[in-house]
DSSP file (Angstrom, degrees, kcal/mol; ACC not computed):
  #  RESIDUE AA STRUCTURE BP1 BP2  ACC     N-H-->O    O-->H-N    N-H-->O    O-->H-N    TCO  KAPPA ALPHA  PHI   PSI    X-CA   Y-CA   Z-CA
    1    1 A M              0   0    0      0, 0.0     2,-0.4     0, 0.0     0, 0.0   0.000 360.0 360.0 360.0 133.9   78.6  -89.5  -31.4
    2    2 A R        -     0   0    0      1,-0.0     0, 0.0     0, 0.0     0, 0.0  -0.721 360.0-136.3 -92.8 136.0   79.3  -89.3  -27.6
    3    3 A I        -     0   0    0     -2,-0.4    -1,-0.0     1,-0.0     0, 0.0  -0.779  24.1-122.8 -90.8 128.5   82.2  -87.2  -26.3
    4    4 A P        -     0   0    0      0, 0.0     3,-0.1     0, 0.0    -1,-0.0  -0.349  33.7 -98.5 -67.6 151.5   84.2  -88.9  -23.6
    5    5 A P        -     0   0    0      0, 0.0     3,-0.1     0, 0.0     0, 0.0  -0.305  50.9 -86.2 -65.9 155.4   84.5  -87.1  -20.3
    6    6 A P        -     0   0    0      0, 0.0     2,-0.2     0, 0.0    -3,-0.0  -0.270  54.7 -90.7 -62.3 150.4   87.7  -85.1  -19.8
    7    7 A Y        -     0   0    0     -3,-0.1     2,-0.7     1,-0.1     0, 0.0  -0.424  36.5-150.4 -65.3 128.9   90.7  -87.1  -18.3
    8    8 A Q        -     0   0    0     -2,-0.2     2,-0.4    -3,-0.1    -1,-0.1  -0.904   9.7-145.3-103.1 110.6   90.7  -87.0  -14.5
    9    9 A D        -     0   0    0     -2,-0.7     3,-0.1     1,-0.1    -2,-0.0  -0.621   4.6-157.5 -77.5 128.8   94.3  -87.3  -13.2
   10   10 A R    >   -     0   0    0     -2,-0.4     3,-1.9     1,-0.2     4,-0.2   0.412  23.3-166.1 -87.1   3.2   94.4  -89.2  -10.0
   11   11 A K  G >   -     0   0    0      1,-0.3     3,-0.9     2,-0.2     4,-0.4  -0.197  68.6  -1.4  49.0-124.3   97.8  -87.6   -9.1
   12   12 A L  G >> S+     0   0    0      1,-0.2     3,-1.2     2,-0.2     4,-1.0   0.742 121.3  76.5 -68.4 -22.7   99.5  -89.5   -6.2
   13   13 A L  G X4 S+     0   0    0     -3,-1.9     3,-0.6     1,-0.3     4,-0.4   0.876  92.0  52.9 -56.6 -38.4   96.6  -91.9   -5.8
   14   14 A K  G <4 S+     0   0    0     -3,-0.9     3,-0.3     1,-0.2    -1,-0.3   0.729 107.6  52.4 -71.9 -19.9   97.8  -93.8   -8.9
   15   15 A W  G X4 S+     0   0    0     -3,-1.2     3,-2.1    -4,-0.4     4,-0.4   0.625  83.5  86.6 -90.5 -13.8  101.3  -94.2   -7.5
   16   16 A N  G X< S+     0   0    0     -4,-1.0     3,-1.1    -3,-0.6    -1,-0.2   0.822  82.1  61.5 -57.2 -32.1  100.3  -95.7   -4.1
   17   17 A G  G 3  S+     0   0    0     -4,-0.4    -1,-0.3    -3,-0.3    -2,-0.1   0.674  94.7  63.5 -68.5 -16.2  100.3  -99.1   -5.6
   18   18 A F  G <  S+     0   0    0     -3,-2.1     2,-0.5    -4,-0.1    -1,-0.2   0.613  79.0  97.2 -85.2 -12.5  104.0  -98.9   -6.4
   19   19 A F    <   -     0   0    0     -3,-1.1     2,-0.1    -4,-0.4    -3,-0.0  -0.662  66.4-147.0 -80.0 125.4  105.2  -98.5   -2.8
   20   20 A L     >  -     0   0    0     -2,-0.5     4,-2.2     1,-0.1     3,-0.3  -0.445  27.7-106.8 -83.6 163.7  106.3 -101.8   -1.4
   21   21 A S  H  > S+     0   0    0      1,-0.2     4,-2.3     2,-0.2     5,-0.2   0.849 121.4  56.9 -60.8 -32.9  105.8 -102.7    2.3
   22   22 A E  H  > S+     0   0    0      2,-0.2     4,-2.3     1,-0.2    -1,-0.2   0.886 106.5  50.0 -64.8 -37.6  109.6 -102.2    2.8
   23   23 A H  H  > S+     0   0    0     -3,-0.3     4,-2.6     2,-0.2    -2,-0.2   0.944 112.0  45.4 -65.9 -47.2  109.3  -98.7    1.5
   24   24 A T  H  X S+     0   0    0     -4,-2.2     4,-2.2     1,-0.2    -2,-0.2   0.875 112.5  52.1 -66.3 -35.3  106.4  -97.7    3.7
   25   25 A K  H  X S+     0   0    0     -4,-2.3     4,-2.3    -5,-0.2    -1,-0.2   0.926 111.6  46.5 -64.5 -43.9  108.1  -99.3    6.7
   26   26 A Q  H  X S+     0   0    0     -4,-2.3     4,-2.5     2,-0.2    -2,-0.2   0.900 112.2  50.1 -65.4 -41.7  111.2  -97.3    6.1
   27   27 A L  H  X S+     0   0    0     -4,-2.6     4,-2.1     1,-0.2    -1,-0.2   0.901 111.6  48.8 -63.0 -40.6  109.2  -94.1    5.6
   28   28 A S  H  X S+     0   0    0     -4,-2.2     4,-2.2    -5,-0.2    -2,-0.2   0.906 111.0  50.2 -64.9 -41.7  107.4  -94.7    8.8
   29   29 A K  H  X S+     0   0    0     -4,-2.3     4,-2.4     1,-0.2    -2,-0.2   0.914 110.8  49.1 -63.4 -43.8  110.7  -95.3   10.7
   30   30 A E  H  X S+     0   0    0     -4,-2.5     4,-2.2     1,-0.2    -1,-0.2   0.886 110.4  50.7 -64.5 -38.5  112.2  -92.1    9.3
   31   31 A K  H  X S+     0   0    0     -4,-2.1     4,-1.4     2,-0.2    -1,-0.2   0.907 110.8  49.1 -65.1 -41.1  109.2  -90.1   10.3
   32   32 A T  H  X S+     0   0    0     -4,-2.2     4,-0.7     1,-0.2    -2,-0.2   0.910 111.2  50.0 -63.5 -42.7  109.3  -91.6   13.8
   33   33 A E  H >< S+     0   0    0     -4,-2.4     3,-0.6     1,-0.2    -2,-0.2   0.883 110.5  48.9 -65.2 -38.9  113.0  -90.8   14.1
   34   34 A T  H 3< S+     0   0    0     -4,-2.2    -1,-0.2     1,-0.2    -2,-0.2   0.783 111.8  49.5 -73.2 -24.6  112.6  -87.2   13.0
   35   35 A N  H 3< S+     0   0    0     -4,-1.4     2,-0.3    -5,-0.2    -1,-0.2   0.527  87.0 108.7 -88.6  -6.2  109.7  -86.7   15.5
   36   36 A F    <<  -     0   0    0     -4,-0.7     2,-0.6    -3,-0.6    -3,-0.0  -0.547  58.4-151.6 -75.0 131.1  111.7  -88.1   18.4
   37   37 A I        -     0   0    0     -2,-0.3    40,-0.1    40,-0.0    -2,-0.1  -0.914  14.9-129.8-105.5 123.4  112.8  -85.5   21.0
   38   38 A V  B     -A   76   0A   0     38,-0.6    38,-0.7    -2,-0.6     3,-0.0  -0.567  28.8-122.5 -72.4 125.0  116.0  -86.4   22.8
   39   39 A P        -     0   0    0      0, 0.0     2,-0.4     0, 0.0    -1,-0.1  -0.346  24.4-106.6 -70.2 150.2  115.3  -86.0   26.6
   40   40 A E        -     0   0    0     -2,-0.0     2,-0.2     1,-0.0     3,-0.1  -0.612  37.4-148.5 -74.8 128.6  117.5  -83.6   28.6
   41   41 A K        -     0   0    0     -2,-0.4    -1,-0.0     1,-0.1     3,-0.0  -0.538  31.6 -76.3 -95.9 165.9  119.9  -85.5   30.8
   42   42 A E        -     0   0    0     -2,-0.2     2,-0.5     1,-0.1    -1,-0.1  -0.325  47.0-116.2 -61.5 136.1  121.2  -84.4   34.2
   43   43 A L        -     0   0    0     63,-0.1     2,-0.2    -3,-0.1    63,-0.2  -0.653  35.0-152.9 -75.8 120.2  123.9  -81.7   34.1
   44   44 A M        -     0   0    0     61,-2.4     2,-0.1    -2,-0.5    -3,-0.0  -0.625  13.5-114.2 -94.6 153.6  127.1  -83.2   35.4
   45   45 A T     >  -     0   0    0     -2,-0.2     4,-2.2     1,-0.1     5,-0.2  -0.394  31.0-109.6 -76.5 163.4  129.9  -81.4   37.2
   46   46 A S  H  > S+     0   0    0      1,-0.2     4,-2.6     2,-0.2     5,-0.1   0.844 119.8  55.1 -65.0 -32.5  133.3  -81.3   35.5
   47   47 A D  H  > S+     0   0    0      2,-0.2     4,-2.5     1,-0.2    -1,-0.2   0.917 108.3  47.8 -65.6 -42.8  134.7  -83.6   38.2
   48   48 A E  H  > S+     0   0    0      2,-0.2     4,-2.2     1,-0.2    -2,-0.2   0.906 113.3  48.2 -63.5 -41.5  132.0  -86.2   37.4
   49   49 A I  H  X S+     0   0    0     -4,-2.2     4,-2.7     2,-0.2     5,-0.2   0.927 111.6  49.9 -64.2 -45.2  132.7  -85.9   33.7
   50   50 A D  H  X S+     0   0    0     -4,-2.6     4,-2.5     1,-0.2    -2,-0.2   0.915 111.5  48.2 -60.3 -44.4  136.4  -86.2   34.2
   51   51 A R  H  X S+     0   0    0     -4,-2.5     4,-2.4     2,-0.2    -1,-0.2   0.910 113.2  47.4 -64.0 -42.0  136.1  -89.3   36.4
   52   52 A T  H  X S+     0   0    0     -4,-2.2     4,-2.3     2,-0.2    -2,-0.2   0.924 113.8  46.8 -66.5 -43.8  133.7  -91.0   34.0
   53   53 A L  H  X S+     0   0    0     -4,-2.7     4,-2.3     2,-0.2    -2,-0.2   0.889 111.5  52.3 -65.0 -38.9  135.9  -90.3   31.0
   54   54 A Y  H  X S+     0   0    0     -4,-2.5     4,-2.8    -5,-0.2    -2,-0.2   0.934 111.7  45.6 -61.8 -46.5  139.0  -91.5   32.9
   55   55 A E  H  X S+     0   0    0     -4,-2.4     4,-2.7     1,-0.2    -2,-0.2   0.885 110.9  53.6 -65.5 -37.9  137.3  -94.8   33.7
   56   56 A A  H  X>S+     0   0    0     -4,-2.3     5,-1.6     2,-0.2     4,-0.6   0.901 113.5  42.8 -63.4 -40.9  136.1  -95.2   30.1
   57   57 A R  H  <5S+     0   0    0     -4,-2.3     3,-0.4     3,-0.2    -2,-0.2   0.926 115.9  48.7 -67.9 -44.7  139.7  -94.7   28.8
   58   58 A L  H  <5S+     0   0    0     -4,-2.8    -2,-0.2     1,-0.2    -3,-0.2   0.892 123.1  30.6 -64.1 -42.5  141.2  -96.9   31.5
   59   59 A K  H  <5S-     0   0    0     -4,-2.7    -1,-0.2    -5,-0.2    -2,-0.2   0.333 103.5-123.1-102.1   5.9  138.7  -99.8   31.0
   60   60 A D  T  <5 +     0   0    0     -4,-0.6     2,-0.3    -3,-0.4    -3,-0.2   0.929  54.1 162.9  51.9  52.8  138.0  -99.3   27.3
   61   61 A R      < -     0   0    0     -5,-1.6    23,-0.5    -6,-0.2     2,-0.2  -0.711  41.0-110.2-103.4 153.5  134.3  -99.0   27.9
   62   62 A S        -     0   0    0     48,-0.4    48,-2.0    -2,-0.3     2,-0.3  -0.568  38.1-171.5 -79.5 143.4  131.6  -97.5   25.5
   63   63 A I  E     -CD  82 109B   0     19,-2.9    19,-2.1    46,-0.2     2,-0.4  -0.890  21.2-139.9-132.6 163.0  130.1  -94.2   26.5
   64   64 A A  E     -CD  81 108B   0     44,-2.5    44,-1.8    -2,-0.3     2,-0.5  -0.996  20.2-161.8-123.5 125.5  127.2  -91.9   25.4
   65   65 A I  E     -CD  80 107B   0     15,-2.5    15,-2.5    -2,-0.4     2,-0.6  -0.921   7.2-159.5-112.1 128.4  127.8  -88.2   25.5
   66   66 A Q  E     - D   0 106B   0     40,-2.9    39,-3.0    -2,-0.5    40,-1.6  -0.937  20.1-142.0-103.0 122.6  125.1  -85.6   25.4
   67   67 A K  E     - D   0 104B   0     -2,-0.6    37,-0.2    37,-0.2    10,-0.2  -0.455  14.4-124.1 -81.6 157.2  126.4  -82.2   24.2
   68   68 A E  S    S+     0   0    0     35,-3.3    36,-0.1    -2,-0.1    -1,-0.1   0.691  78.3 105.2 -72.1 -20.2  125.3  -79.0   25.8
   69   69 A E        -     0   0    0     34,-0.3     8,-0.7     1,-0.0     2,-0.3  -0.295  49.8-168.4 -70.1 147.1  124.2  -77.5   22.4
   70   70 A V  B     -B   76   0A   0      6,-0.2     6,-0.2     1,-0.1    -2,-0.0  -0.894  17.7-120.1-128.2 159.7  120.5  -77.3   21.5
   71   71 A D    >   -     0   0    0      4,-2.2     3,-1.9    -2,-0.3    -1,-0.1  -0.140  48.3 -78.8 -87.3-170.1  118.8  -76.5   18.2
   72   72 A A  T 3  S+     0   0    0      1,-0.3    -1,-0.0     2,-0.1    -2,-0.0   0.748 132.7  51.6 -64.2 -24.3  116.4  -73.6   17.4
   73   73 A D  T 3  S-     0   0    0      2,-0.1    -1,-0.3     3,-0.0     3,-0.1   0.240 119.9-107.8 -95.5  13.0  113.6  -75.4   19.2
   74   74 A N  S <  S+     0   0    0     -3,-1.9     2,-0.4     1,-0.2    -2,-0.1   0.829  73.2 142.8  62.3  35.1  115.6  -76.1   22.3
   75   75 A H        -     0   0    0    -36,-0.0    -4,-2.2   -35,-0.0    -1,-0.2  -0.867  49.0-125.1-105.0 140.2  116.0  -79.8   21.5
   76   76 A Y  B     -AB  38  70A   0    -38,-0.7   -38,-0.6    -2,-0.4    -6,-0.2  -0.506  24.9-115.9 -79.6 150.6  119.2  -81.7   22.3
   77   77 A S        -     0   0    0     -8,-0.7   -10,-0.2   -10,-0.2     3,-0.1  -0.438  45.6 -80.3 -79.1 160.5  120.9  -83.6   19.5
   78   78 A P        -     0   0    0      0, 0.0   -11,-0.2     0, 0.0    -1,-0.1  -0.209  58.9 -89.2 -59.6 153.4  121.2  -87.4   19.8
   79   79 A D        -     0   0    0    -13,-0.1     2,-0.6     1,-0.1   -13,-0.2  -0.229  32.0-122.7 -61.7 149.8  124.0  -88.8   22.0
   80   80 A I  E     -C   65   0B   0    -15,-2.5   -15,-2.5    -3,-0.1     2,-0.4  -0.882  37.7-165.7 -93.4 120.6  127.4  -89.4   20.5
   81   81 A V  E     +C   64   0B   0     -2,-0.6     2,-0.3   -17,-0.2   -17,-0.2  -0.886  31.2  68.2-118.5 138.0  128.1  -93.1   21.2
   82   82 A G  E    S-C   63   0B   0    -19,-2.1   -19,-2.9    -2,-0.4     2,-0.3  -0.950  75.3 -54.7 154.7-169.2  131.3  -95.1   21.1
   83   83 A K        -     0   0    0     -2,-0.3    12,-0.6   -21,-0.2     2,-0.4  -0.732  60.2 -94.6-100.6 153.5  134.6  -95.7   22.6
   84   84 A I  E     -E   94   0C   0    -23,-0.5    10,-0.2    -2,-0.3     3,-0.1  -0.535  36.9-175.8 -69.5 122.7  137.2  -93.0   23.2
   85   85 A Q  E     -     0   0C   0      8,-3.4     2,-0.3    -2,-0.4     9,-0.2   0.676  61.6 -37.0 -93.7 -21.1  139.6  -93.0   20.2
   86   86 A G  E     -E   93   0C   0      7,-1.1     7,-3.2     2,-0.0    -1,-0.3  -0.965  54.6-148.7 176.1 175.9  141.9  -90.3   21.5
   87   87 A Y  E     -E   92   0C   0     -2,-0.3     5,-0.2     5,-0.3     2,-0.2  -0.987   6.8-173.5-159.2 161.6  142.2  -87.1   23.4
   88   88 A D        -     0   0    0      3,-2.7     3,-0.1    -2,-0.3    -2,-0.0  -0.761  54.3 -74.1-142.4-168.2  144.1  -83.8   23.7
   89   89 A E  S    S+     0   0    0     -2,-0.2     3,-0.1     1,-0.2    12,-0.1   0.704 128.4  42.6 -69.2 -17.8  144.1  -80.9   26.1
   90   90 A L  S    S-     0   0    0      1,-0.2    11,-2.4    10,-0.1    12,-0.4   0.722 122.7 -40.5-100.7 -24.3  140.8  -79.5   24.6
   91   91 A G  E     - F   0 100C   0      9,-0.3    -3,-2.7    -3,-0.1     2,-0.3  -0.962  57.4 -81.8-177.1-169.4  138.7  -82.6   24.2
   92   92 A I  E     -EF  87  99C   0      7,-2.4     7,-3.0    -2,-0.3     2,-0.5  -0.817  26.9-128.2-120.3 159.5  138.2  -86.2   23.2
   93   93 A Y  E     +EF  86  98C   0     -7,-3.2    -8,-3.4    -2,-0.3    -7,-1.1  -0.945  37.5 159.0-109.2 123.5  137.7  -88.0   19.9
   94   94 A I  E >   +EF  84  97C   0      3,-2.7     3,-1.2    -2,-0.5   -10,-0.1  -0.995  63.4   2.9-146.0 137.8  134.8  -90.4   19.8
   95   95 A A  T 3  S-     0   0    0    -12,-0.6    -1,-0.1    -2,-0.3     3,-0.1   0.886 129.5 -58.6  52.4  43.3  132.8  -91.8   16.9
   96   96 A N  T 3  S+     0   0    0      1,-0.2     2,-0.3    -3,-0.0    -1,-0.3   0.764 120.2  93.2  59.3  30.1  135.2  -90.1   14.4
   97   97 A Q  E <  S-F   94   0C   0     -3,-1.2    -3,-2.7     2,-0.0     2,-0.4  -0.988  73.2-117.1-145.7 157.3  134.5  -86.6   15.8
   98   98 A K  E     -F   93   0C   0     -2,-0.3     2,-0.5    -5,-0.2    -5,-0.2  -0.793  21.5-168.6 -98.1 134.8  136.0  -84.3   18.4
   99   99 A V  E     -F   92   0C   0     -7,-3.0    -7,-2.4    -2,-0.4     2,-0.1  -0.980  19.1-135.7-121.4 117.4  134.0  -83.2   21.4
  100  100 A D  E >>  -F   91   0C   0     -2,-0.5     3,-1.5    -9,-0.3     4,-0.5  -0.402  19.0-121.4 -69.5 149.0  135.5  -80.4   23.5
  101  101 A Y  G >4 S+     0   0    0    -11,-2.4     3,-1.1     1,-0.3   -10,-0.1   0.870 112.4  55.5 -59.1 -38.0  135.4  -80.9   27.3
  102  102 A D  G 34 S+     0   0    0    -12,-0.4    -1,-0.3     1,-0.2   -11,-0.1   0.561 100.6  60.7 -76.0  -5.4  133.4  -77.7   27.8
  103  103 A E  G <4 S+     0   0    0     -3,-1.5   -35,-3.3   -36,-0.1     2,-0.4   0.597  80.4 103.9 -90.0 -13.4  130.7  -79.0   25.4
  104  104 A I  E <<  +D   67   0B   0     -3,-1.1   -37,-0.2    -4,-0.5     3,-0.1  -0.571  35.5 168.7 -80.4 124.6  129.8  -82.1   27.4
  105  105 A R  E    S+     0   0B   0    -39,-3.0   -61,-2.4    -2,-0.4     2,-0.3   0.807  71.7   0.3 -94.2 -43.2  126.6  -82.0   29.4
  106  106 A N  E     -D   66   0B   0    -40,-1.6   -40,-2.9   -63,-0.2    -1,-0.4  -0.996  57.2-172.8-150.5 142.7  126.4  -85.6   30.4
  107  107 A V  E     +D   65   0B   0     -2,-0.3     2,-0.3   -42,-0.2   -42,-0.2  -0.996  14.4 168.6-138.3 135.1  128.4  -88.7   29.9
  108  108 A E  E     -D   64   0B   0    -44,-1.8   -44,-2.5    -2,-0.4     2,-0.2  -0.983  35.8-104.1-145.3 155.0  127.4  -92.3   30.9
  109  109 A F  E     -D   63   0B   0     -2,-0.3     2,-0.3   -46,-0.2   -46,-0.2  -0.517  37.4-170.2 -75.8 144.7  128.5  -95.8   30.3
  110  110 A I        -     0   0    0    -48,-2.0     2,-0.6    -2,-0.2   -48,-0.4  -0.949  22.0-127.0-132.9 156.6  126.5  -97.9   27.9
  111  111 A E        -     0   0    0     -2,-0.3     2,-0.5   -50,-0.1   -50,-0.0  -0.921  21.9-153.1-102.9 121.7  126.4 -101.6   27.0
  112  112 A V        -     0   0    0     -2,-0.6     2,-0.1     1,-0.0   -50,-0.0  -0.840  19.9-122.5 -96.3 126.3  126.7 -102.2   23.3
  113  113 A A        -     0   0    0     -2,-0.5     2,-0.1     1,-0.1     5,-0.1  -0.424  26.4-117.1 -68.5 138.7  125.1 -105.5   22.2
  114  114 A K    >>  -     0   0    0      1,-0.1     3,-1.4    -2,-0.1     4,-0.5  -0.449  21.0-118.7 -73.1 150.7  127.5 -107.9   20.4
  115  115 A W  G >4 S+     0   0    0      1,-0.3     3,-0.8     2,-0.2    -1,-0.1   0.823 113.7  58.9 -60.0 -31.3  126.6 -108.6   16.8
  116  116 A S  G 34 S+     0   0    0      1,-0.2    -1,-0.3     3,-0.0    -3,-0.0   0.704 104.6  50.7 -73.1 -17.6  126.2 -112.3   17.7
  117  117 A A  G <4 S+     0   0    0     -3,-1.4    -1,-0.2     2,-0.1    -2,-0.2   0.490  85.8 111.0 -96.8  -4.0  123.5 -111.4   20.2
  118  118 A L    <<  -     0   0    0     -3,-0.8     2,-0.3    -4,-0.5    -3,-0.0  -0.457  53.0-153.9 -75.1 142.7  121.4 -109.3   17.8
  119  119 A E              0   0    0     -2,-0.2    -2,-0.1     1,-0.1    -1,-0.0  -0.811 360.0 360.0-111.1 155.4  118.1 -110.5   16.7
  120  120 A E              0   0    0     -2,-0.3    -1,-0.1     0, 0.0    -2,-0.0   0.449 360.0 360.0 -90.5 360.0  116.3 -109.6   13.5
């Protein structure tokens, strides 16, 4: 009588067939996003920041704010994008969060694509 060879577990190899193309596409996208380094933008003066924020409030325009803070690797966080929802003496409210005036490194106008113009 012949003894069968011991069972060889293929570990993750056997699960690769269960990943759908949508899963691998999403995993690839997430990996790309986590490896993306936000470039450092030009440091604006407080007068330039004030003028840009004033015009954004006055004309109800969308803006992108780069905060001065960096992480442990000296990388900037992604821009805070949206319209100004409110303000007080210390800062502005944008995208449901408060940004103090002294935290702003750069602010610029952006064009937000309308939903009807988006392509798949």
